[in-house]
C-alpha positions in Angstrom: -0.1 0.0 -0.8 3.0 2.0 0.1 2.5 3.1 4.0 5.3 2.9 7.0 3.9 2.6 10.3 3.7 6.3 11.2 2.1 6.3 14.8 1.2 2.5 15.4 3.4 2.2 18.7 3.3 -1.5 18.4 0.3 -4.6 15.9 -3.1 -5.0 16.8 -2.4 -8.7 15.9 0.6 -11.1 15.2 0.4 -13.7 12.8 1.9 -16.4 13.3 2.4 -20.2 11.7 0.2 -23.0 13.2 3.1 -24.7 14.9 3.7 -21.2 17.6 0.0 -20.8 17.2 -1.6 -23.6 19.3 1.2 -23.1 22.0 1.8 -18.7 23.0 4.0 -18.8 25.6 6.5 -19.2 22.9 7.5 -17.1 20.5 7.3 -17.4 16.8 10.1 -16.9 14.7 9.2 -18.4 11.4 9.0 -16.6 8.6 5.6 -16.7 8.5 4.7 -14.2 11.1 3.6 -11.3 9.9 2.8 -8.3 12.0 -1.0 -6.2 11.4 -1.0 -2.3 11.6 -3.8 -0.3 12.1 -3.6 1.6 8.8 -5.6 4.8 9.5 -2.4 5.6 11.9 0.1 4.7 8.9 1.7 7.2 7.0 2.9 7.9 3.5 6.8 5.8 2.5 9.7 8.7 2.5 10.6 8.7 -0.6 14.7 9.6 -1.3 16.5 12.7 -2.9 18.5 12.0 -5.9 21.6 12.5 -3.4 20.7 9.5 -1.6 20.1 7.9 -4.2 23.4 8.5 -5.7 25.0 7.5 -2.5 23.3 3.6 -2.7 24.4 4.1 -5.7 27.7 3.8 -5.8 27.4 1.8 -2.4 25.7 -1.1 -5.0 28.9 -0.4 -7.4 32.1 -0.6 -4.6 29.9 -4.6 -3.8 29.6 -5.4 -7.3 32.6 -4.4 -9.4 35.4 -6.8 -9.8 38.4 -5.3 -8.8 40.4 -7.1 -11.2 38.8 -6.8 -14.0 36.3 -3.7 -13.4 33.3 -5.3 -14.3 29.9 -4.6 -12.7 27.6 -7.6 -12.0 23.8 -8.0 -11.3 24.7 -8.7 -7.9 27.7 -8.6 -4.4 30.6 -9.7 -5.5 32.1 -12.0 -2.6 35.0 -9.2 -2.2 36.1 -10.4 1.3 36.6 -13.7 1.2 37.5 -14.0 -2.5 38.3 -10.6 -3.4 37.5 -11.2 -6.9 34.6 -12.0 -9.5 34.6 -15.5 -9.5 35.8 -15.3 -13.8 38.9 -13.8 -12.4 38.9 -16.0 -9.3 38.7 -19.2 -11.8 40.4 -18.2 -14.7 38.0 -18.7 -17.3 36.0 -15.4 -19.6 32.3 -14.2 -18.4 29.0 -14.9 -20.1 28.1 -10.9 -21.2 25.0 -11.3 -19.6 26.2 -12.0 -16.6 28.1 -8.3 -16.4 26.6 -4.8 -17.1 27.7 -3.4 -19.8 28.2 0.3 -20.9 29.4 1.4 -24.5 28.8 5.3 -23.7 30.8 6.2 -20.0 28.1 6.8 -17.3 27.4 9.9 -15.5 25.1 8.2 -13.0 23.4 5.4 -11.9 20.1 6.0 -9.8 18.5 2.5 -8.1 15.6 3.9 -8.8 
């Protein structure tokens, strides 16, 4: 609905999975848990500024650009553990559809 919690203090109800619904003393940590909030107290989501989007894009570019071949991929690379993309680490040429190719210099790459 494009809303944030706003002035909601807490959930009106908590949807739980079948196992945890029959045992209220247990805390439900399953991915099927959901919080129901009041819609009349919710507010519209904040829209990020262009500077915030540019900062997010730079951060994502740093996580998805290989330090050896300078290719930007569509996913985050394991730079802390491996230090480069998989093709550079394994020694093979990557498939052209796996990385982002540009023919002209890009001045900005906004996330949204």
